[in-house]
C-alpha positions as CSV (number, residue, x, y, z in Angstrom):
1,M,38.5,36.3,-24.5
2,N,38.8,35.5,-20.9
3,T,42.3,34.4,-19.9
4,P,42.5,32.2,-16.8
5,D,44.1,33.8,-13.8
6,D,47.5,32.1,-13.4
7,S,47.4,32.3,-9.6
8,L,43.9,30.6,-9.5
9,T,45.0,27.9,-11.9
10,A,48.1,27.2,-9.8
11,I,46.0,27.1,-6.6
12,L,43.4,24.7,-8.1
13,R,46.1,22.4,-9.5
14,G,47.6,22.1,-6.0
15,W,44.4,21.7,-4.2
16,R,43.7,18.2,-2.9
17,V,40.9,17.0,-0.7
18,K,42.0,14.6,2.0
19,P,39.0,13.5,4.1
20,P,39.7,11.7,7.4
21,A,39.5,7.9,7.2
22,D,36.3,6.5,8.7
23,P,37.1,3.2,10.5
24,D,33.4,2.2,10.5
25,F,32.9,2.7,6.8
26,R,33.1,-0.9,5.6
27,P,31.1,-2.4,8.3
28,R,28.3,0.1,7.7
29,V,28.3,-0.6,4.0
30,W,28.1,-4.4,4.6
31,R,25.3,-3.9,7.1
32,R,23.3,-1.9,4.5
33,I,24.0,-4.6,1.9
34,E,22.8,-7.3,4.2
35,A,19.7,-5.4,5.2
36,R,18.6,-5.1,1.6
37,A,19.6,-8.7,0.7
38,R,16.7,-11.1,0.4
39,P,17.0,-14.1,2.7
40,S,17.6,-17.5,1.2
41,W,14.9,-20.1,1.1
42,P,16.4,-22.2,4.0
43,A,16.8,-19.1,6.1
44,Y,13.3,-18.1,5.4
45,L,12.0,-21.6,6.4
46,R,14.1,-21.6,9.6
47,S,12.7,-18.2,10.6
48,H,9.1,-19.2,9.9
49,A,9.3,-22.9,11.0
50,G,6.4,-22.7,13.4
51,A,4.0,-21.3,10.9
52,W,5.0,-23.7,8.1
53,S,4.8,-26.7,10.5
54,L,1.2,-25.7,11.3
55,V,0.4,-25.3,7.6
56,A,1.9,-28.8,6.9
57,L,0.0,-30.3,9.8
58,L,-3.3,-28.8,8.5
59,V,-2.7,-30.0,5.0
60,V,-1.9,-33.5,6.2
61,C,-5.1,-33.6,8.4
62,A,-7.2,-32.3,5.5
63,A,-5.8,-34.9,3.2
64,A,-6.4,-37.7,5.7
65,F,-10.0,-36.6,6.2
66,T,-10.6,-36.3,2.5
67,G,-9.0,-39.7,1.9
68,Q,-11.0,-41.4,4.6
69,A,-14.3,-39.9,3.3
70,T,-13.5,-41.0,-0.2
71,A,-12.6,-44.5,1.0
72,R,-15.8,-44.9,2.9
73,A,-17.9,-43.8,-0.1
74,R,-16.0,-46.2,-2.3
75,V,-16.5,-49.1,0.2
76,R,-20.2,-48.3,0.4
77,T,-20.6,-48.3,-3.4
78,D,-18.6,-51.5,-3.7
79,R,-20.7,-53.1,-0.9
80,E,-24.0,-52.2,-2.6
81,T,-22.7,-53.6,-5.9
82,L,-21.6,-56.8,-4.3
83,V,-25.0,-57.2,-2.5
84,A,-26.9,-56.6,-5.7
85,T,-24.8,-59.0,-7.6
86,Y,-25.2,-61.7,-4.9
87,L,-29.0,-61.2,-4.7
88,V,-29.3,-61.4,-8.5
89,G,-27.4,-64.7,-8.4
90,L,-29.7,-66.1,-5.7
91,D,-33.1,-64.9,-6.6
92,P,-34.4,-65.0,-10.2
93,R,-37.1,-62.4,-9.4
94,V,-34.4,-59.8,-8.5
95,Q,-32.7,-60.7,-11.7
96,A,-35.9,-60.2,-13.7
97,E,-36.5,-56.8,-12.0
98,R,-32.9,-55.7,-12.8
99,K,-33.2,-56.4,-16.6
100,P,-34.4,-53.5,-18.7
């Protein structure tokens, strides 16, 4: 069997690594952590406020246009119904034409 060399064992037991202290170690670690961290939702919105404001404005304009078009169609339909009902009440001939 191999017997360990006593002088090598003694040297290895006494051997200690003492690296020099790096004063910038912690700040570098925190910079790396912050670089990989995902931004929070409010921070994301603050950084993209212009784009999201434009999107919100476009959505509001599209909703207003759609609402106005729907309202005009509804008013037109209601008006035609009212006119037909009024004419049926006034003229019996229209009433006779409307009956199946």
